[in-house]
Structures are given as structure tokens and as C-alpha cells.
Phi, psi and omega in degrees: 000133182272158181280121181304324179299339176293336177304330179291323180287326182295311181294322180296318177291321188287326184280331187257335176085003172205161176284334177290313182293326181292318179298323173297317181293321182270353180060048171226177181280156177296326179294321180292324172299313174306311180300318180291326174293318181295321177297319179293315177304311176303317184292321184274345183070025183225153173266123189259332179230148164274116180271108179249168180296329184274354180141191182265129175242133182298135167282169168314319179292322176296318179295326179293328180270347183309311186292323181289326178298313181298321178295322178297317182296318181293320178294323184291319178295325181287320177298321180293323178288317175304313175301317182288329177293319175307308185296317180292326184300317182300321176271356178064039176258138175231123178268122181244125179249135183196161171307152180299316179311313184286323183294318185278319193263337188239321197278326196310307182292331180288320176295327172296315178297322176300316180299320179298317182281329185228076185297338183278352181272132178245126181257124172265121182262129175239105178267019180303144171293334179290135178288120184278146183270098182293330177294333178265005175083015181289343177201163174263319183228145177221139168254117187241139180234118187200157172281319185228124187233123172276103187260015180302126181082354182251156177227151181163211182208153167278118182263347175167192178252151177262093181269143184234144168201183188265142184228152172224173179278161173303316178299326177294317184297323180281342182264337189225159174287117181287134180292143179238009178205167181290331177297317180295339182303323183301340178274004182241150177284137180245145175257123188244175175119225182109336182073148176056221181299321181295323179295323174296315178297321180283324178295328181288325176298319183296316180298313182299331183255012175062041184252007184298334179283353174270354176302124185248343184197147173238139178238147184266016180204163179287323178300321170303318177294314178301320179295322184292314182293318178301332183278000178086009185293327184172196185251156175208146168289124183226152174300126181294333177303333175262313187282327189296328181266005179283112188294343181275354185247156187228129176277130180271315186233161170288157176298145180299158176268001182295160174308125185263159171288160178251144176260124183238149172247113194230155169215168173284143183296341172291340184256355188304330178255006176297126184304314185294322174288321177298325171304307180298317181296309179298323185283310188282338173295319178293309183288321176299317176300315182294319178302305182297325180292325182290320180298318180296321182294321181291319186289343177285338177278159181298153176291167178300155176305151175292133176270164183283000000 
């Protein structure tokens, strides 16, 4: 009988084409990967790979077993998620993953109200830039912001659009003439960055508008961008879901007409009827829609008057 755990090594090598790449993905040594593949081949009595100078290539026997190995991996993940779900249900814990900007700038008052209504519910917040795999049980609920979203196996709702525009601090607005078009932005110090997907999104916008020469500082997170803008150091493009209702910030321009990213509240279909997850989904769905509607109403109003 072969060791089921060896299927992980088989799949990693099959997908990467080498024991070195598989070792990096599995966080083990290359020697360990080669040893586990050899053990699996011996246990099965089959040669699964041709070892070539360019890497490992599946043999016909290996190709035949690939689909079954993937089914074993999926079943193991499902078993782990079911067990973890049962464990979390007893403790009333819901793991919520979202971009750092949302966790810091939008969720705190909502989660305070949720706590008041459901004191036995524990929320674990995950602000990692890495997209968590809900199917594998890495999180229970996710707030995801993207132009294109793969919702296979997921259920939830689109709660709004992630609109962005340029903001400065009230102090900066009082001391400088606030720009009212993108051409005027070039005369002001800009703060760039944001980290991860946001940094790429923002960086593309700066390049498209020829504003890279006006960058005065870069920050690796949205909270860093917010802090720098509040200090009066300069201007930055920020998500209106966070910045528009901040009393310390002033909107300079209306949000762009370009296709925006969409904001989704999601869970895995296996958890959709779990009471603790249903509570969080229903509560945050209503509160996020209300918050974004208020933001959109504010954005429809004229920006603050120009300062001298």
C-alpha cells in the first residue's frame, strides 16, 4: 500500500516539471521530493516519470494516474475543511479575509456593531495580500476587489464598485490651490504605492496619465498612503470607500469613468448555510451596501471649493 501523502509530491512534480520547483512549492528539500517519488514508484510498481536533463516528464502510467491523484488531493482538502468547519462552529469563529485597506478603513465600526449583536461570535481578520483559498478552508468569508473574479464554487454577492479618485488633506487644501483636473496634478507632489494588487492598479493609473515624474514618496500599503496624505505631504489616488467619508481628507477630482473594480462578499458553497457564516454574510452584506451607497451619494456632490 502506498503512502497517500506521496500523492502531494507526485502532483507537485507533475505540475512543475522538476523536483527543485516542487521542493520550493512544498517547502522541503529537493532530496526529500526525489525520495518520495521513488518510494511511490516502488510501492505502485510503476515508473511515473522519465528523468531527463530538462526535467521530469510524466510517463504514460503517470499520465493515467494524474486525474486520480488530483481527486485524492481534492478529497483530502474537503475532509480537512469539513473537520475545520465543525471545529470552528463549536467555537463560533469566522475567519474573514480582505485587503488591508478595507480591514483598517471600513470594517472596524461594522465589526463593533456585529460584536454588540452577536457577542459569542469571534472574528479572525486576515489582511494578507495573498488571495486565500476558500475551497481549501484558508478562510470562511472573503471581501474581494477585482475587475475579473473567478467565483467557481463560491457564493455571495457584489456589494458595489471600488471607485478611486485623488485626495489631499484639509491642511494641504488650505495652503495650496487644489488641482481640479489631471493636467494640474503634475504640479503637485504625489504619493504612490499601496502594495500588491492595489500598487499595480495605482501604478498603471499614474503611467497612463504621465504622472510618474511627480511622485514624491512611495508607500508599501494603503494605510501608508492614507497616513502620508493626512500629514499634508501631498496627494494620492485612494479608494473612495475609505477616503470619501474621512473628515481629514478633501476630494480633488471626481472619480474616473474607467471600468472600476468590483467589491464582492463571498463564502464557499459548503459554508453557505452554516449559521455563524450566514450571520456574518448577511450582516456585512447589508452594512457594506449601505456604506457604499453613502459614498456614491457623496461622490455625486461637487468637490470642496478651491483654496488659494
